[in-house]
BALO-372232 format. One record per residue (C-alpha): residue number from 1; residue in one letter; x, y negated, z. Coordinates in steps of 0.25 Angstrom, whole numbers, padded with zeros to 4 digits. Example, Ala and Ser with C-alpha at 12.3 -4.5 7.8 and 13.67 -1.06 7.14 Angstrom:
<rs>
+-----+------+-------+-------+-------+
| seq | type |  east | north |    up |
+-----+------+-------+-------+-------+
|   1 |    A |  0049 |  0018 |  0031 |
|   2 |    S |  0055 |  0004 |  0029 |
+-----+------+-------+-------+-------+
</rs>
This chain:
<rs>
+-----+------+-------+-------+-------+
| seq | type |  east | north |    up |
+-----+------+-------+-------+-------+
|   1 |    M |  0000 |  0000 |  0000 |
|   2 |    S |  0006 | -0013 | -0004 |
|   3 |    S |  0007 | -0025 |  0006 |
|   4 |    Y | -0004 | -0033 | -0002 |
|   5 |    T | -0014 | -0021 | -0001 |
|   6 |    Y | -0011 | -0019 |  0013 |
|   7 |    H | -0014 | -0034 |  0017 |
|   8 |    V | -0026 | -0034 |  0008 |
|   9 |    V | -0032 | -0021 |  0015 |
|  10 |    L | -0028 | -0027 |  0029 |
|  11 |    G | -0035 | -0040 |  0026 |
|  12 |    I | -0048 | -0033 |  0021 |
|  13 |    C | -0048 | -0024 |  0034 |
|  14 |    L | -0046 | -0035 |  0043 |
|  15 |    A | -0057 | -0043 |  0036 |
|  16 |    V | -0067 | -0031 |  0037 |
|  17 |    Y | -0063 | -0029 |  0051 |
|  18 |    L | -0066 | -0044 |  0055 |
|  19 |    L | -0079 | -0044 |  0047 |
|  20 |    A | -0084 | -0031 |  0055 |
|  21 |    A | -0080 | -0037 |  0068 |
|  22 |    W | -0088 | -0050 |  0065 |
|  23 |    L | -0100 | -0042 |  0061 |
|  24 |    V | -0100 | -0033 |  0073 |
|  25 |    S | -0097 | -0045 |  0083 |
|  26 |    D | -0108 | -0049 |  0093 |
|  27 |    K | -0111 | -0063 |  0088 |
|  28 |    K | -0123 | -0064 |  0098 |
|  29 |    L | -0114 | -0063 |  0110 |
|  30 |    K | -0115 | -0076 |  0119 |
|  31 |    I | -0103 | -0079 |  0128 |
|  32 |    T | -0108 | -0087 |  0140 |
|  33 |    N | -0096 | -0087 |  0149 |
|  34 |    P | -0085 | -0096 |  0144 |
|  35 |    T | -0074 | -0088 |  0151 |
|  36 |    F | -0077 | -0076 |  0143 |
|  37 |    K | -0070 | -0080 |  0130 |
|  38 |    P | -0057 | -0083 |  0136 |
|  39 |    F | -0057 | -0070 |  0144 |
|  40 |    Q | -0060 | -0063 |  0131 |
|  41 |    R | -0049 | -0070 |  0123 |
|  42 |    D | -0039 | -0067 |  0134 |
|  43 |    Y | -0043 | -0052 |  0134 |
|  44 |    L | -0043 | -0051 |  0119 |
|  45 |    L | -0029 | -0058 |  0118 |
|  46 |    V | -0023 | -0048 |  0128 |
|  47 |    Y | -0030 | -0036 |  0121 |
|  48 |    S | -0025 | -0041 |  0107 |
|  49 |    L | -0010 | -0042 |  0112 |
|  50 |    V | -0010 | -0028 |  0119 |
|  51 |    I | -0017 | -0021 |  0107 |
|  52 |    M | -0007 | -0028 |  0098 |
|  53 |    S |  0004 | -0021 |  0106 |
|  54 |    D | -0002 | -0008 |  0103 |
|  55 |    W | -0005 | -0010 |  0088 |
|  56 |    L |  0009 | -0016 |  0085 |
|  57 |    Q |  0015 | -0002 |  0087 |
|  58 |    G |  0006 |  0007 |  0080 |
|  59 |    P |  0010 |  0005 |  0066 |
|  60 |    Y |  0025 |  0008 |  0068 |
|  61 |    L |  0024 |  0018 |  0079 |
|  62 |    Y |  0026 |  0030 |  0070 |
|  63 |    E |  0036 |  0023 |  0062 |
|  64 |    L |  0044 |  0020 |  0074 |
|  65 |    Y |  0045 |  0034 |  0078 |
|  66 |    S |  0049 |  0038 |  0064 |
|  67 |    F |  0059 |  0027 |  0064 |
|  68 |    Y |  0066 |  0034 |  0076 |
|  69 |    Q |  0066 |  0046 |  0067 |
|  70 |    Y |  0057 |  0055 |  0075 |
|  71 |    D |  0049 |  0066 |  0068 |
|  72 |    E |  0034 |  0067 |  0067 |
|  73 |    N |  0033 |  0077 |  0079 |
|  74 |    R |  0041 |  0068 |  0089 |
|  75 |    I |  0033 |  0056 |  0084 |
|  76 |    A |  0020 |  0064 |  0086 |
|  77 |    A |  0024 |  0068 |  0100 |
|  78 |    L |  0026 |  0053 |  0103 |
|  79 |    Y |  0012 |  0049 |  0098 |
|  80 |    V |  0006 |  0061 |  0106 |
|  81 |    A |  0013 |  0056 |  0119 |
|  82 |    G |  0007 |  0042 |  0117 |
|  83 |    F | -0007 |  0048 |  0115 |
|  84 |    V | -0006 |  0058 |  0126 |
|  85 |    S | -0001 |  0047 |  0136 |
|  86 |    S | -0012 |  0038 |  0132 |
|  87 |    A | -0023 |  0048 |  0133 |
|  88 |    V | -0018 |  0053 |  0147 |
|  89 |    F | -0016 |  0039 |  0153 |
|  90 |    G | -0029 |  0034 |  0147 |
|  91 |    T | -0037 |  0043 |  0156 |
|  92 |    F | -0031 |  0036 |  0168 |
|  93 |    T | -0031 |  0021 |  0163 |
|  94 |    G | -0044 |  0018 |  0169 |
|  95 |    S | -0040 |  0023 |  0183 |
|  96 |    F | -0027 |  0015 |  0182 |
|  97 |    A | -0034 |  0003 |  0178 |
|  98 |    D | -0044 |  0004 |  0190 |
|  99 |    R | -0033 |  0006 |  0200 |
| 100 |    F | -0022 | -0003 |  0195 |
| 101 |    G | -0030 | -0014 |  0187 |
| 102 |    R | -0032 | -0016 |  0172 |
| 103 |    K | -0023 | -0028 |  0172 |
| 104 |    R | -0011 | -0020 |  0178 |
| 105 |    L | -0013 | -0009 |  0168 |
| 106 |    A | -0014 | -0019 |  0156 |
| 107 |    L |  0000 | -0024 |  0161 |
| 108 |    V |  0005 | -0010 |  0162 |
| 109 |    F |  0000 | -0008 |  0147 |
| 110 |    C |  0009 | -0020 |  0143 |
| 111 |    V |  0021 | -0014 |  0150 |
| 112 |    M |  0020 |  0000 |  0146 |
| 113 |    Y |  0017 | -0004 |  0131 |
| 114 |    S |  0029 | -0012 |  0131 |
| 115 |    M |  0037 | -0001 |  0136 |
| 116 |    S |  0031 |  0008 |  0126 |
| 117 |    C |  0036 | -0002 |  0115 |
| 118 |    F |  0050 | -0003 |  0121 |
| 119 |    T |  0052 |  0012 |  0120 |
| 120 |    K |  0049 |  0012 |  0105 |
| 121 |    R |  0062 |  0004 |  0103 |
| 122 |    Y |  0070 |  0016 |  0105 |
| 123 |    A |  0071 |  0029 |  0098 |
| 124 |    S |  0072 |  0038 |  0110 |
| 125 |    Y |  0061 |  0048 |  0109 |
| 126 |    I |  0059 |  0049 |  0124 |
| 127 |    L |  0057 |  0034 |  0125 |
| 128 |    L |  0047 |  0034 |  0113 |
| 129 |    M |  0039 |  0045 |  0120 |
| 130 |    I |  0039 |  0037 |  0133 |
| 131 |    G |  0035 |  0025 |  0124 |
| 132 |    R |  0023 |  0033 |  0118 |
| 133 |    V |  0018 |  0037 |  0132 |
| 134 |    L |  0019 |  0023 |  0137 |
| 135 |    G |  0012 |  0018 |  0124 |
| 136 |    G |  0001 |  0029 |  0126 |
| 137 |    I | -0001 |  0024 |  0141 |
| 138 |    S | -0001 |  0010 |  0136 |
| 139 |    T | -0012 |  0013 |  0125 |
| 140 |    S | -0021 |  0019 |  0135 |
| 141 |    L | -0020 |  0006 |  0144 |
| 142 |    L | -0021 | -0003 |  0131 |
| 143 |    F | -0035 |  0003 |  0127 |
| 144 |    S | -0041 |  0003 |  0141 |
| 145 |    V | -0035 | -0006 |  0151 |
| 146 |    F | -0037 | -0019 |  0144 |
| 147 |    E | -0051 | -0016 |  0140 |
| 148 |    S | -0055 | -0012 |  0155 |
| 149 |    W | -0048 | -0024 |  0160 |
| 150 |    Y | -0057 | -0033 |  0151 |
| 151 |    I | -0069 | -0026 |  0155 |
| 152 |    H | -0066 | -0027 |  0170 |
| 153 |    E | -0063 | -0042 |  0168 |
| 154 |    H | -0075 | -0044 |  0160 |
| 155 |    V | -0085 | -0037 |  0169 |
| 156 |    H | -0080 | -0038 |  0183 |
| 157 |    T | -0071 | -0051 |  0183 |
| 158 |    F | -0079 | -0060 |  0174 |
| 159 |    D | -0092 | -0054 |  0174 |
| 160 |    Y | -0095 | -0056 |  0159 |
| 161 |    P | -0106 | -0050 |  0152 |
| 162 |    S | -0103 | -0035 |  0148 |
| 163 |    E | -0108 | -0038 |  0134 |
| 164 |    W | -0097 | -0048 |  0132 |
| 165 |    M | -0087 | -0036 |  0132 |
| 166 |    A | -0091 | -0031 |  0119 |
| 167 |    D | -0087 | -0044 |  0113 |
| 168 |    T | -0073 | -0043 |  0119 |
| 169 |    F | -0071 | -0029 |  0115 |
| 170 |    S | -0076 | -0031 |  0100 |
| 171 |    K | -0066 | -0042 |  0099 |
| 172 |    A | -0055 | -0034 |  0105 |
| 173 |    T | -0058 | -0023 |  0095 |
| 174 |    L | -0057 | -0033 |  0084 |
| 175 |    L | -0044 | -0038 |  0089 |
| 176 |    N | -0039 | -0024 |  0090 |
| 177 |    G | -0041 | -0022 |  0075 |
| 178 |    I | -0035 | -0035 |  0072 |
| 179 |    V | -0023 | -0033 |  0081 |
| 180 |    A | -0020 | -0019 |  0075 |
| 181 |    V | -0019 | -0025 |  0061 |
| 182 |    T | -0011 | -0036 |  0065 |
| 183 |    A | -0002 | -0027 |  0073 |
| 184 |    G |  0000 | -0018 |  0062 |
| 185 |    V |  0004 | -0030 |  0052 |
| 186 |    V |  0013 | -0036 |  0063 |
| 187 |    S |  0020 | -0022 |  0065 |
| 188 |    H |  0022 | -0020 |  0050 |
| 189 |    V |  0028 | -0034 |  0048 |
| 190 |    V |  0037 | -0033 |  0060 |
| 191 |    A |  0042 | -0019 |  0057 |
| 192 |    E |  0042 | -0020 |  0041 |
| 193 |    T |  0042 | -0034 |  0036 |
| 194 |    F |  0052 | -0039 |  0047 |
| 195 |    K |  0060 | -0026 |  0046 |
| 196 |    F |  0060 | -0024 |  0062 |
| 197 |    G |  0057 | -0009 |  0060 |
| 198 |    P |  0046 |  0000 |  0067 |
| 199 |    V |  0052 | -0003 |  0081 |
| 200 |    S |  0048 | -0018 |  0080 |
| 201 |    P |  0032 | -0016 |  0083 |
| 202 |    H |  0036 | -0009 |  0096 |
| 203 |    R |  0045 | -0019 |  0102 |
| 204 |    P |  0039 | -0024 |  0115 |
+-----+------+-------+-------+-------+
</rs>
């Protein structure tokens, strides 16, 4: 696929995505509390940043392992380790959030994901395996802690109407798609156009 065709297809997909999001949006929702919009913007900004950290790595993860000259079996083992650690730790995420607090676990995510990225700068298989385990745990935190923190603040701290949550999560879903596409383009530009290589998207 040529670069021109790629950008045309990307533009069409993005336009269709935005149109679909506009069609399904709840235009009748009336926000009566002026403090809600700033609260929502703060959450969406943080959510966009943390989800960006995950999407930046995706396009070049397999290529990174290939760059370190590992065969498909060893690469598959790295992927399995990440998925298993995410599945195992995910069963305890809710309990940990209740015990230690959602804000603390959100900060733990930031630290663990940075450590996961750091390990990918080295070709050591053991370090890469540790990084995948840390990445799997971080992923389970990413897709649970931030949303549970928002729900807790929305309902218990600020006592906003529950129907307003749908507006926030629909915007978060839209942002997730936009950030995913943007992260893929940024990774490609950094790794290929600027010739920084497959390690560059994983640098903390």
